[in-house]
C-alpha positions as CSV (number, residue, x, y, z in Angstrom):
1,M,49.7,5.7,108.7
2,K,52.7,5.0,110.7
3,T,52.3,8.3,112.2
4,A,48.8,7.7,113.3
5,L,49.5,4.3,114.9
6,F,52.6,6.1,117.1
7,L,50.6,8.6,118.0
8,S,47.9,6.5,119.4
9,A,50.2,4.0,121.2
10,L,52.1,6.7,122.7
11,A,48.9,9.3,123.4
12,A,48.8,8.9,127.5
13,V,52.8,8.0,127.9
14,L,54.3,10.4,130.2
15,F,57.4,9.6,132.5
16,A,57.2,9.9,135.8
17,A,61.2,10.7,136.7
18,D,60.6,13.7,134.3
19,P,59.7,17.0,135.3
20,A,55.8,16.7,134.4
21,L,55.3,15.9,138.0
22,R,56.2,19.7,139.1
23,T,52.9,21.4,140.4
24,R,51.7,24.8,138.8
25,T,52.2,26.3,141.9
26,G,55.9,25.6,142.3
27,V,56.4,26.4,138.8
28,Q,54.7,29.6,139.2
29,D,56.6,30.8,142.2
30,D,59.9,30.0,140.6
31,Y,59.2,32.1,137.7
32,N,58.3,35.1,140.3
33,S,61.2,34.8,142.6
34,A,64.0,33.4,140.5
35,Y,63.1,34.6,136.8
36,L,61.7,37.9,137.5
37,T,64.2,39.4,139.9
38,S,67.4,38.0,138.2
39,A,67.0,41.3,136.0
40,V,69.7,44.0,135.7
41,T,69.6,47.6,134.3
42,T,72.8,49.1,132.9
43,T,73.1,50.6,136.2
44,E,73.4,47.4,138.0
45,L,75.8,46.4,135.6
46,A,78.2,48.8,136.6
47,W,80.4,48.2,133.7
48,S,83.9,50.3,134.3
49,G,85.3,49.7,131.1
50,S,85.5,52.0,127.7
51,V,85.5,51.2,124.2
52,G,87.4,54.2,122.9
53,S,90.4,53.5,125.5
54,C,90.2,49.7,125.0
55,T,89.7,49.2,128.5
56,P,87.5,45.9,129.3
57,G,86.9,46.5,132.7
58,T,84.7,45.0,135.2
59,I,81.2,44.7,136.0
60,S,79.3,44.3,139.5
61,A,79.0,41.1,141.7
62,L,75.4,42.0,141.6
63,A,75.2,41.0,137.7
64,D,77.1,37.7,138.0
65,T,75.1,36.5,140.9
66,R,71.7,37.6,139.2
67,L,73.2,36.2,135.3
68,L,73.9,32.8,137.5
69,Q,70.3,33.3,139.0
70,R,68.9,32.9,135.6
71,I,70.8,30.7,134.1
72,N,70.2,28.1,137.0
73,Y,66.4,29.0,136.9
74,F,66.6,27.6,133.0
75,R,68.1,24.6,134.0
76,R,65.9,23.9,136.9
77,L,63.0,24.7,135.1
78,C,64.6,21.9,132.5
79,G,65.3,19.1,135.3
80,V,69.1,19.8,134.6
81,R,71.6,20.4,137.4
82,D,71.1,24.2,138.7
83,S,74.1,24.9,140.6
84,V,76.7,26.2,138.1
85,V,79.3,28.6,138.9
86,L,81.6,31.1,137.0
87,N,85.3,30.5,136.2
88,P,87.0,33.9,137.0
89,T,89.8,32.9,134.7
90,S,87.6,32.4,132.1
91,S,85.2,35.4,132.9
92,A,88.5,37.8,132.1
93,K,88.5,36.5,128.9
94,C,85.1,36.8,128.1
95,Q,85.3,40.2,129.4
96,D,87.9,41.3,126.8
97,M,85.3,39.2,124.1
98,A,82.4,41.4,125.2
99,L,84.4,44.7,124.8
100,M,85.6,43.3,121.2
101,I,82.5,42.7,120.0
102,D,81.2,46.2,121.7
103,A,84.3,47.9,119.4
104,K,83.6,45.8,116.3
105,D,79.7,46.1,116.1
106,S,80.1,42.5,115.1
107,L,79.9,38.9,116.1
108,S,82.6,36.1,115.5
109,H,83.8,32.9,117.0
110,A,87.1,33.7,115.2
111,P,87.7,37.5,115.2
112,A,90.8,38.3,113.2
113,A,93.2,40.5,114.9
114,S,92.3,43.2,112.9
115,W,89.7,43.6,114.9
116,P,89.4,47.0,117.6
117,C,90.5,46.3,121.2
118,Y,91.8,42.7,120.0
119,T,93.4,40.8,122.8
120,A,94.4,36.9,122.4
121,A,92.5,36.3,125.7
122,G,89.3,37.8,123.7
123,A,89.8,35.7,121.1
124,E,90.1,32.5,123.0
125,A,87.0,33.2,124.4
126,A,85.4,33.9,121.3
127,A,85.8,30.1,120.1
128,N,84.6,28.8,123.6
129,S,81.7,31.3,124.3
130,N,77.8,32.0,123.3
131,L,78.2,35.4,122.2
132,S,75.6,38.3,121.9
133,L,75.3,41.8,120.4
134,G,72.8,44.2,121.7
135,N,72.4,43.0,125.0
136,H,74.3,42.4,128.3
137,S,74.2,39.7,130.9
138,V,70.7,38.5,132.0
139,N,68.9,39.8,129.0
140,A,71.3,38.1,126.7
141,I,70.8,34.8,128.8
142,A,67.2,35.1,127.8
143,G,67.9,35.7,123.9
144,Q,70.4,32.9,124.1
145,V,67.9,30.6,125.0
146,R,65.3,31.8,122.9
147,D,68.0,31.4,120.0
148,D,65.9,33.4,117.1
149,G,67.6,33.7,113.5
150,T,68.2,31.7,110.7
151,A,71.7,30.6,111.8
152,N,70.0,29.2,114.9
153,T,68.2,26.4,113.5
154,A,70.5,23.7,116.1
155,A,69.3,25.9,119.2
156,G,73.1,25.9,120.3
157,H,73.5,28.5,122.6
158,R,70.2,27.1,124.4
159,R,71.8,23.5,124.1
160,W,75.2,24.9,125.9
161,I,73.1,26.3,129.0
162,L,71.3,23.6,129.4
163,Y,73.9,21.3,128.7
164,S,73.8,18.1,131.1
165,R,77.7,17.7,132.2
166,A,77.8,21.8,132.7
167,R,78.9,22.7,136.0
168,T,81.3,26.1,135.2
169,F,80.8,29.2,132.9
170,G,82.3,32.3,132.2
171,H,80.7,35.6,132.0
172,G,81.7,39.5,130.6
173,S,79.7,42.0,129.5
174,T,79.7,45.7,128.3
175,T,76.3,47.5,128.1
176,S,75.7,46.1,124.7
177,A,77.6,42.9,124.5
178,M,78.1,39.7,126.4
179,A,80.2,36.4,125.8
180,L,79.4,33.4,128.1
181,W,82.5,30.8,128.3
182,V,80.0,27.3,128.0
183,L,83.0,24.8,126.7
184,G,85.0,23.1,128.7
185,N,82.5,20.8,130.7
186,S,82.2,17.6,128.3
187,G,84.6,15.6,130.4
188,N,82.6,15.6,133.7
189,P,80.3,13.1,134.5
190,I,76.1,13.7,134.0
191,P,74.7,14.0,137.2
192,A,72.8,11.6,138.9
193,G,69.2,12.3,138.7
194,Q,69.3,13.5,135.1
195,P,66.1,13.5,133.5
196,A,65.3,10.8,130.8
197,F,65.4,13.7,128.4
198,T,65.9,17.8,128.1
199,A,63.2,19.5,126.4
200,Y,62.6,22.9,126.0
201,P,59.7,23.7,126.8
202,P,59.9,21.2,129.4
203,A,57.0,18.4,130.1
204,G,55.0,19.8,132.7
205,F,53.8,23.2,133.4
206,M,55.5,26.1,131.6
207,P,55.0,29.9,131.7
208,A,53.6,31.3,128.4
209,P,56.1,34.5,128.5
210,L,59.2,31.6,128.3
211,V,57.3,29.9,125.4
212,F,59.6,30.9,122.6
213,P,59.2,29.7,118.5
214,R,61.3,27.2,118.6
215,W,61.5,23.7,120.7
216,S,63.6,21.4,121.3
217,F,64.2,17.5,122.7
218,G,67.6,16.5,123.5
219,I,69.3,13.2,125.0
220,P,73.3,12.9,125.7
221,G,74.7,10.9,122.9
222,A,71.1,9.9,121.0
223,D,71.1,9.8,117.4
224,F,68.0,11.9,116.0
225,R,69.0,11.9,112.2
226,S,66.1,9.9,111.3
227,A,63.8,11.2,114.2
228,A,60.2,12.7,113.6
229,I,58.2,15.0,115.8
230,A,54.4,15.0,116.1
231,M,52.5,17.5,118.3
232,K,48.7,17.7,119.0
233,Y,46.7,19.3,121.3
234,A,45.3,17.2,124.7
235,A,41.8,18.6,123.9
236,G,41.8,17.5,120.4
237,G,43.3,19.0,117.0
238,S,46.8,18.4,115.4
239,I,49.7,20.9,115.5
240,T,52.0,21.4,112.4
241,V,55.5,21.3,113.1
242,A,58.6,22.3,110.9
243,Q,61.7,20.3,112.0
244,E,64.8,22.0,111.6
245,P,68.1,20.3,110.3
246,V,69.6,18.1,112.5
247,S,73.0,18.9,114.1
248,H,74.8,16.5,116.4
249,N,78.4,16.3,118.1
250,S,78.5,20.3,117.9
251,Y,76.4,21.7,120.8
252,G,76.1,20.2,124.2
253,D,73.8,17.3,124.2
254,N,72.6,16.0,120.9
255,T,69.4,17.7,120.3
256,I,66.1,17.8,117.7
257,V,64.6,21.2,116.7
258,W,61.2,22.1,115.5
259,K,59.0,24.9,115.4
260,P,55.4,24.7,115.6
261,S,52.7,26.8,114.4
262,G,49.3,28.5,115.9
263,I,49.9,28.0,119.4
264,S,48.3,30.4,121.2
265,L,50.1,32.1,124.4
266,S,48.0,35.4,124.7
267,G,45.9,33.3,127.1
268,P,43.2,33.1,129.2
269,G,43.4,29.9,130.1
270,D,46.0,26.6,129.6
271,V,47.4,25.6,126.4
272,V,48.2,21.7,126.6
273,C,50.5,20.0,123.9
274,S,51.3,16.5,123.2
275,V,54.3,15.8,121.7
276,F,55.6,12.8,120.4
277,V,59.1,12.1,119.4
278,S,59.7,8.9,117.3
279,G,62.6,7.3,115.6
280,V,65.2,7.7,118.2
281,L,68.6,5.7,117.7
282,S,71.2,5.1,120.5
283,A,68.9,5.9,123.1
284,P,67.1,3.9,126.1
285,Q,64.2,4.1,124.0
286,R,63.1,4.4,120.3
287,A,60.2,6.9,121.0
288,Y,59.1,9.2,123.5
289,A,55.9,11.3,124.9
290,Y,55.2,14.2,127.0
291,Q,52.6,16.7,127.6
292,V,53.3,20.8,128.0
293,C,51.2,22.6,129.9
294,I,51.4,26.4,128.8
295,F,50.0,29.0,131.3
296,Q,49.5,32.1,132.0
297,P,51.4,33.1,135.7
298,V,50.0,35.1,137.9
299,T,52.6,38.0,139.4
300,T,50.0,39.8,141.8
301,D,52.1,38.9,145.1
302,L,55.5,38.0,144.0
303,E,56.4,36.9,147.4
304,A,52.8,36.2,149.3
305,G,52.6,34.8,152.7
306,I,55.7,37.2,154.1
307,A,54.6,38.5,157.4
308,G,53.8,42.4,157.9
309,N,54.5,42.7,154.1
310,G,57.5,45.0,154.8
311,G,54.8,48.0,155.4
312,L,53.2,47.7,152.2
313,D,49.8,48.0,151.4
314,E,47.7,47.2,148.0
315,L,49.1,48.1,144.9
316,V,47.0,49.9,142.3
317,C,47.6,50.3,138.3
318,A,45.1,52.7,136.9
319,P,43.8,53.1,134.3
320,N,43.9,49.4,133.6
321,P,44.2,48.9,130.6
322,F,45.9,52.6,130.0
323,R,46.3,54.2,126.6
324,S,48.0,57.3,127.4
325,A,49.6,57.2,131.1
326,V,49.4,55.0,134.2
327,R,49.7,56.1,137.5
328,F,50.7,53.2,140.2
329,T,50.0,54.0,143.9
330,C,51.0,52.0,146.7
331,G,50.1,52.5,150.4
332,I,53.3,52.7,153.1
333,A,53.4,52.4,156.5
334,D,56.1,54.4,157.6
335,P,58.3,57.4,156.5
336,A,60.7,55.2,154.3
337,G,60.8,55.1,150.8
338,A,60.5,52.0,148.3
339,G,61.6,50.8,144.6
340,L,59.2,50.5,141.8
341,A,60.1,48.3,138.6
342,V,57.8,47.8,135.5
343,Y,59.0,44.6,133.7
344,D,57.5,42.9,130.7
345,P,56.1,39.5,130.9
346,A,59.5,37.7,129.8
347,G,61.1,39.8,132.9
348,R,63.3,42.4,131.1
349,L,63.3,45.2,133.0
350,I,61.4,48.5,131.3
351,R,62.3,51.0,133.9
352,R,63.1,51.4,137.7
353,M,62.2,54.6,139.7
354,A,62.0,55.4,143.5
355,L,59.1,55.7,145.5
356,P,60.7,58.9,147.8
357,G,60.3,58.5,151.7
358,Q,57.7,61.1,153.4
359,G,55.2,60.6,155.7
360,P,53.1,57.1,156.2
361,G,50.4,57.5,153.2
362,V,49.9,56.2,149.8
363,R,53.0,56.9,147.3
364,T,52.5,57.5,143.2
365,A,54.2,57.1,140.7
366,I,53.4,58.0,136.5
367,M,54.8,56.5,133.2
368,N,53.6,57.9,129.9
369,A,53.2,55.7,127.1
370,A,56.3,56.4,125.6
371,S,58.0,54.7,128.1
372,F,56.7,51.4,126.6
373,P,58.1,49.6,124.3
374,A,54.9,48.2,122.7
375,P,51.3,47.5,123.9
376,G,50.8,44.4,126.1
377,I,50.9,43.2,129.4
378,Y,53.1,44.3,132.3
379,I,54.2,43.4,135.3
380,C,54.4,46.4,138.0
381,V,56.8,45.6,141.3
382,V,57.3,47.6,144.4
383,S,59.5,46.5,146.6
384,R,61.2,47.8,150.2
385,K,63.0,45.7,153.3
386,G,63.2,42.4,151.2
387,H,59.3,42.0,150.6
388,R,57.4,42.7,147.1
389,V,53.9,43.5,145.5
390,S,53.1,43.3,142.2
391,R,50.3,43.8,139.9
392,R,49.5,43.1,136.1
393,F,48.6,45.6,133.8
394,A,47.8,46.4,130.5
395,F,48.8,49.2,128.0
396,M,46.4,49.7,124.5
397,R,46.9,51.7,121.6
């Protein structure tokens, strides 16, 4: 009965100061121009180190730049400061820890001195960082925002990445490990313009590929130990939620985490979910409500409107959908070549290849089904001279 009264009282409440007023076009354009373009291949990472010789090595400036691009994309999406930078001293220590993770093939925030390639600097980074094994740089960021796994019920990695006071991080990667220094920002003031709450997915329009199983809602200093979450579809019908145990004073801003069930992310069309948070203590309000509009981003032209389009003509992916192989064809107006990349909907790079230069005309590339990790929707992007065209296509068994 109390829940019913709560839903009735707050069903129409939204906060004008929060990201709910972002336009669909703005969110879609940022997804296309900032998220999808922040991928880093192993080649682009350019790690110069070696596990065999315990050499931490270095990574490319491009990898660091795109890592910041992806971090700041997620922060901007949620309405928090999107201008964090890397601290070179912290990054050097993270590079040591990334090597230690790779060498040990394990994760620990307190590695023993017996770990292969152990250094005190690496151990210091371990105690201050988000850690990933199996991914490097930007792919690890996506995994940490997703925050799957039974040990991550507090969504601590996500909370540090979205921390309201964050200004500087550190980063180190090998080809299969990553450390992101996230601690040390707690003394910074909360910046002006901080939203009333930091939610993931955030209020407003949200690209479906970035909606993950765990949802979260945080407010600096709030007490969520007696809070409750309820959800329903804006079109009618309740959504079952399973709240995770509340963990305060450990990971960035205080946050409540839950897992809704049954929400379709495959389209077509929008899915609008209303979220209601009650029983919040030590916050400006006891109850909060917002809506998330999950939509399928259109990526058919990542930089529409650029004059001349860099000499690129229409990009065709055929057959679409395909089963055994897909052929990409794109017209180019002069002899220069172009680059072609294929991504999954979450922006993970599947393959990058060149469309070599020749006379003006149509360039062609082919990918076999074996190159794709699973059936689903993929995105092909052809780029040259700073311009892009793209198309979505589907792989079916």
